[in-house]
N, CA and C atoms as a LAMMPS dump frame, in Angstrom:
ITEM: TIMESTEP
0
ITEM: NUMBER OF ATOMS
294
ITEM: BOX BOUNDS ff ff ff
-5.0000000000000000e+02 5.0000000000000000e+02
-5.0000000000000000e+02 5.0000000000000000e+02
-5.0000000000000000e+02 5.0000000000000000e+02
ITEM: ATOMS id mol type element x y z
1 1 1 N -35.961 -79.717 -245.436
2 1 2 C -35.122 -78.645 -245.952
3 1 3 C -35.994 -77.539 -246.515
4 2 1 N -35.534 -76.303 -246.394
5 2 2 C -36.194 -75.186 -247.051
6 2 3 C -35.454 -74.81 -248.318
7 3 1 N -34.702 -75.741 -248.865
8 3 2 C -33.872 -75.472 -250.038
9 3 3 C -34.708 -75.629 -251.303
10 4 1 N -34.6 -74.644 -252.184
11 4 2 C -35.313 -74.699 -253.453
12 4 3 C -34.378 -74.976 -254.616
13 5 1 N -33.104 -74.55 -254.479
14 5 2 C -32.126 -74.741 -255.551
15 5 3 C -30.768 -75.071 -254.955
16 6 1 N -30.027 -75.868 -255.689
17 6 2 C -28.627 -76.118 -255.373
18 6 3 C -27.834 -75.69 -256.599
19 7 1 N -26.887 -74.788 -256.393
20 7 2 C -26.073 -74.284 -257.497
21 7 3 C -24.635 -74.75 -257.328
22 8 1 N -24.09 -75.304 -258.396
23 8 2 C -22.713 -75.798 -258.396
24 8 3 C -21.943 -75.064 -259.486
25 9 1 N -20.724 -74.69 -259.153
26 9 2 C -19.881 -73.937 -260.082
27 9 3 C -18.61 -74.749 -260.321
28 10 1 N -18.39 -75.105 -261.578
29 10 2 C -17.255 -75.951 -261.952
30 10 3 C -16.314 -75.187 -262.874
31 11 1 N -15.014 -75.325 -262.632
32 11 2 C -13.989 -74.827 -263.538
33 11 3 C -13.455 -76.032 -264.297
34 12 1 N -13.544 -75.971 -265.62
35 12 2 C -13.055 -77.054 -266.465
36 12 3 C -11.867 -76.514 -267.254
37 13 1 N -10.706 -77.156 -267.056
38 13 2 C -9.48 -76.705 -267.718
39 13 3 C -8.947 -77.789 -268.64
40 14 1 N -8.288 -77.321 -269.703
41 14 2 C -7.674 -78.236 -270.658
42 14 3 C -6.492 -77.539 -271.323
43 15 1 N -5.717 -78.308 -272.04
44 15 2 C -4.621 -77.779 -272.855
45 15 3 C -5.034 -77.901 -274.315
46 16 1 N -4.813 -76.818 -275.081
47 16 2 C -5.142 -76.887 -276.503
48 16 3 C -4.014 -77.585 -277.261
49 17 1 N -4.149 -77.647 -278.59
50 17 2 C -3.157 -78.357 -279.402
51 17 3 C -1.759 -77.77 -279.281
52 18 1 N -1.66 -76.491 -278.94
53 18 2 C -0.351 -75.837 -278.786
54 18 3 C 0.163 -75.906 -277.352
55 19 1 N -0.607 -76.534 -276.471
56 19 2 C -0.186 -76.661 -275.085
57 19 3 C -0.586 -75.505 -274.187
58 20 1 N -1.375 -74.577 -274.715
59 20 2 C -1.838 -73.435 -273.921
60 20 3 C -3.022 -73.839 -273.045
61 21 1 N -3.021 -73.324 -271.83
62 21 2 C -4.122 -73.611 -270.902
63 21 3 C -5.372 -72.846 -271.321
64 22 1 N -6.48 -73.534 -271.355
65 22 2 C -7.79 -72.947 -271.661
66 22 3 C -8.746 -73.399 -270.568
67 23 1 N -9.777 -72.63 -270.349
68 23 2 C -10.737 -73.034 -269.334
69 23 3 C -12.085 -72.379 -269.525
70 24 1 N -13.045 -72.929 -268.818
71 24 2 C -14.403 -72.386 -268.857
72 24 3 C -15.077 -72.684 -267.527
73 25 1 N -15.88 -71.736 -267.084
74 25 2 C -16.642 -71.902 -265.851
75 25 3 C -18.073 -72.285 -266.213
76 26 1 N -18.576 -73.33 -265.573
77 26 2 C -19.953 -73.773 -265.77
78 26 3 C -20.721 -73.544 -264.477
79 27 1 N -21.828 -72.832 -264.567
80 27 2 C -22.698 -72.551 -263.425
81 27 3 C -24.002 -73.314 -263.642
82 28 1 N -24.228 -74.335 -262.832
83 28 2 C -25.394 -75.199 -262.981
84 28 3 C -26.253 -75.131 -261.731
85 29 1 N -27.569 -74.995 -261.916
86 29 2 C -28.487 -74.925 -260.776
87 29 3 C -29.562 -76.001 -260.901
88 30 1 N -29.691 -76.769 -259.835
89 30 2 C -30.707 -77.819 -259.737
90 30 3 C -31.926 -77.224 -259.048
91 31 1 N -33.073 -77.296 -259.709
92 31 2 C -34.333 -76.811 -259.153
93 31 3 C -35.034 -77.985 -258.477
94 32 1 N -35.194 -77.91 -257.168
95 32 2 C -35.756 -79.021 -256.395
96 32 3 C -37.222 -79.285 -256.734
97 33 1 N -37.979 -78.258 -257.108
98 33 2 C -39.392 -78.456 -257.457
99 33 3 C -39.53 -79.184 -258.788
100 34 1 N -38.771 -78.734 -259.787
101 34 2 C -38.881 -79.304 -261.129
102 34 3 C -37.973 -80.509 -261.349
103 35 1 N -36.996 -80.706 -260.441
104 35 2 C -35.985 -81.753 -260.581
105 35 3 C -35.272 -81.636 -261.918
106 36 1 N -34.936 -80.389 -262.277
107 36 2 C -34.237 -80.077 -263.523
108 36 3 C -32.988 -79.283 -263.198
109 37 1 N -32.002 -79.38 -264.073
110 37 2 C -30.781 -78.592 -263.943
111 37 3 C -30.745 -77.58 -265.076
112 38 1 N -30.457 -76.337 -264.731
113 38 2 C -30.354 -75.272 -265.718
114 38 3 C -28.947 -74.705 -265.715
115 39 1 N -28.456 -74.383 -266.904
116 39 2 C -27.16 -73.733 -267.04
117 39 3 C -27.37 -72.233 -266.916
118 40 1 N -26.588 -71.614 -266.067
119 40 2 C -26.628 -70.159 -265.957
120 40 3 C -25.442 -69.604 -266.713
121 41 1 N -25.674 -68.563 -267.481
122 41 2 C -24.618 -67.984 -268.31
123 41 3 C -23.607 -67.192 -267.498
124 42 1 N -24.001 -66.758 -266.31
125 42 2 C -23.071 -66.01 -265.463
126 42 3 C -23.352 -66.352 -264.009
127 43 1 N -22.381 -66.056 -263.164
128 43 2 C -22.529 -66.334 -261.737
129 43 3 C -23.559 -65.395 -261.136
130 44 1 N -24.496 -65.945 -260.404
131 44 2 C -25.473 -65.151 -259.669
132 44 3 C -25.327 -65.507 -258.201
133 45 1 N -24.986 -64.531 -257.361
134 45 2 C -24.807 -64.843 -255.937
135 45 3 C -26.11 -65.324 -255.308
136 46 1 N -26.003 -66.072 -254.205
137 46 2 C -27.212 -66.552 -253.53
138 46 3 C -28.121 -65.393 -253.137
139 47 1 N -29.419 -65.627 -253.241
140 47 2 C -30.386 -64.604 -252.872
141 47 3 C -30.983 -64.934 -251.518
142 48 1 N -31.464 -63.901 -250.848
143 48 2 C -32.077 -64.079 -249.535
144 48 3 C -33.338 -64.937 -249.677
145 49 1 N -33.503 -65.87 -248.768
146 49 2 C -34.677 -66.743 -248.777
147 49 3 C -35.896 -65.991 -248.258
148 50 1 N -37.021 -66.195 -248.915
149 50 2 C -38.256 -65.574 -248.438
150 50 3 C -39.079 -66.545 -247.594
151 51 1 N -38.72 -67.826 -247.621
152 51 2 C -39.417 -68.81 -246.795
153 51 3 C -40.79 -69.2 -247.31
154 52 1 N -41.195 -68.687 -248.468
155 52 2 C -42.515 -69.014 -249.001
156 52 3 C -42.451 -70.261 -249.866
157 53 1 N -43.594 -70.831 -250.094
158 53 2 C -43.689 -72.01 -250.936
159 53 3 C -43.752 -73.269 -250.105
160 54 1 N -44.25 -74.34 -250.715
161 54 2 C -44.371 -75.599 -249.981
162 54 3 C -43 -76.201 -249.708
163 55 1 N -42.896 -76.992 -248.643
164 55 2 C -41.617 -77.651 -248.376
165 55 3 C -41.3 -78.649 -249.488
166 56 1 N -40.029 -78.833 -249.737
167 56 2 C -39.588 -79.722 -250.8
168 56 3 C -38.812 -80.876 -250.183
169 57 1 N -39.148 -82.082 -250.605
170 57 2 C -38.395 -83.249 -250.171
171 57 3 C -37.188 -83.355 -251.095
172 58 1 N -36.043 -82.867 -250.642
173 58 2 C -34.854 -82.78 -251.476
174 58 3 C -34.048 -84.071 -251.408
175 59 1 N -33.831 -84.673 -252.559
176 59 2 C -33.001 -85.87 -252.679
177 59 3 C -31.622 -85.412 -253.147
178 60 1 N -30.663 -85.352 -252.225
179 60 2 C -29.333 -84.842 -252.553
180 60 3 C -28.608 -85.716 -253.573
181 61 1 N -28.81 -87.024 -253.512
182 61 2 C -28.17 -87.903 -254.496
183 61 3 C -28.705 -87.635 -255.894
184 62 1 N -30.011 -87.43 -256.011
185 62 2 C -30.617 -87.113 -257.3
186 62 3 C -30.078 -85.785 -257.815
187 63 1 N -29.988 -84.795 -256.936
188 63 2 C -29.464 -83.485 -257.334
189 63 3 C -28.038 -83.62 -257.849
190 64 1 N -27.209 -84.356 -257.123
191 64 2 C -25.806 -84.542 -257.518
192 64 3 C -25.711 -85.239 -258.872
193 65 1 N -26.46 -86.317 -259.045
194 65 2 C -26.424 -87.063 -260.306
195 65 3 C -26.881 -86.206 -261.479
196 66 1 N -27.932 -85.444 -261.279
197 66 2 C -28.447 -84.607 -262.366
198 66 3 C -27.487 -83.468 -262.704
199 67 1 N -26.871 -82.868 -261.688
200 67 2 C -25.899 -81.797 -261.933
201 67 3 C -24.698 -82.354 -262.695
202 68 1 N -24.184 -83.511 -262.268
203 68 2 C -23.033 -84.112 -262.946
204 68 3 C -23.366 -84.502 -264.385
205 69 1 N -24.56 -85.031 -264.624
206 69 2 C -24.971 -85.393 -265.984
207 69 3 C -25.093 -84.145 -266.856
208 70 1 N -25.648 -83.073 -266.299
209 70 2 C -25.775 -81.821 -267.052
210 70 3 C -24.397 -81.246 -267.366
211 71 1 N -23.474 -81.334 -266.404
212 71 2 C -22.111 -80.853 -266.642
213 71 3 C -21.47 -81.633 -267.786
214 72 1 N -21.595 -82.953 -267.772
215 72 2 C -21.017 -83.765 -268.845
216 72 3 C -21.605 -83.383 -270.203
217 73 1 N -22.908 -83.139 -270.252
218 73 2 C -23.539 -82.755 -271.518
219 73 3 C -23.051 -81.39 -271.983
220 74 1 N -22.889 -80.446 -271.057
221 74 2 C -22.381 -79.117 -271.418
222 74 3 C -20.944 -79.199 -271.92
223 75 1 N -20.141 -80.066 -271.324
224 75 2 C -18.758 -80.243 -271.778
225 75 3 C -18.738 -80.828 -273.19
226 76 1 N -19.605 -81.796 -273.472
227 76 2 C -19.684 -82.383 -274.814
228 76 3 C -20.121 -81.333 -275.831
229 77 1 N -21.051 -80.479 -275.446
230 77 2 C -21.488 -79.401 -276.34
231 77 3 C -20.339 -78.435 -276.601
232 78 1 N -19.579 -78.109 -275.555
233 78 2 C -18.448 -77.184 -275.661
234 78 3 C -17.305 -77.795 -276.472
235 79 1 N -17.004 -79.068 -276.22
236 79 2 C -15.905 -79.775 -276.887
237 79 3 C -16.446 -81.055 -277.519
238 80 1 N -17.051 -80.95 -278.708
239 80 2 C -17.683 -82.126 -279.305
240 80 3 C -16.706 -83.244 -279.681
241 81 1 N -15.446 -82.912 -279.956
242 81 2 C -14.48 -83.939 -280.336
243 81 3 C -13.956 -84.641 -279.09
244 82 1 N -14.073 -85.952 -279.086
245 82 2 C -13.658 -86.745 -277.92
246 82 3 C -12.196 -86.487 -277.554
247 83 1 N -11.332 -86.352 -278.542
248 83 2 C -9.912 -86.134 -278.285
249 83 3 C -9.683 -84.809 -277.556
250 84 1 N -10.487 -83.803 -277.848
251 84 2 C -10.352 -82.506 -277.178
252 84 3 C -10.725 -82.602 -275.701
253 85 1 N -11.542 -83.595 -275.346
254 85 2 C -11.963 -83.762 -273.951
255 85 3 C -10.985 -84.597 -273.128
256 86 1 N -9.995 -85.195 -273.78
257 86 2 C -9.011 -86.01 -273.055
258 86 3 C -8.183 -85.111 -272.14
259 87 1 N -7.975 -85.554 -270.923
260 87 2 C -7.124 -84.82 -269.992
261 87 3 C -7.759 -83.599 -269.355
262 88 1 N -9.071 -83.509 -269.388
263 88 2 C -9.73 -82.367 -268.746
264 88 3 C -9.508 -82.41 -267.239
265 89 1 N -9.364 -81.233 -266.655
266 89 2 C -9.308 -81.106 -265.201
267 89 3 C -10.595 -80.41 -264.778
268 90 1 N -11.417 -81.101 -264.014
269 90 2 C -12.706 -80.565 -263.583
270 90 3 C -12.651 -80.334 -262.082
271 91 1 N -12.898 -79.085 -261.677
272 91 2 C -12.852 -78.727 -260.256
273 91 3 C -14.165 -78.08 -259.842
274 92 1 N -14.725 -78.564 -258.748
275 92 2 C -15.883 -77.91 -258.152
276 92 3 C -15.342 -76.719 -257.369
277 93 1 N -15.678 -75.503 -257.806
278 93 2 C -15.113 -74.307 -257.175
279 93 3 C -16.112 -73.566 -256.3
280 94 1 N -17.377 -73.959 -256.356
281 94 2 C -18.376 -73.313 -255.516
282 94 3 C -19.651 -74.127 -255.463
283 95 1 N -20.313 -74.068 -254.311
284 95 2 C -21.562 -74.797 -254.122
285 95 3 C -22.386 -74.026 -253.108
286 96 1 N -23.631 -73.737 -253.46
287 96 2 C -24.505 -73.079 -252.488
288 96 3 C -25.955 -73.485 -252.732
289 97 1 N -26.747 -73.322 -251.703
290 97 2 C -28.171 -73.646 -251.769
291 97 3 C -28.971 -72.369 -251.588
292 98 1 N -30.123 -72.355 -252.217
293 98 2 C -31.023 -71.203 -252.091
294 98 3 C -32.352 -71.684 -251.568
């Protein structure tokens, strides 16, 4: 693969105590070289590949597991109270590779 990053965009929705719908978008990018996931504060569209750099042996299962773990940690940071996290609706709304 010539993939350097995998970016996943999740919409997390919940109902507050008054029953109003609330939500937040999480933009997470897995860096194949560093095997780290970074949270992006805003959506950044895919950039054109330059083809430079050494090839990366991309482990898709590792990328998926790390992205999901980072998402769970970001949700806990956003909603520290366990009761507030009950009934969350998590949707993968976008996925792209760079």
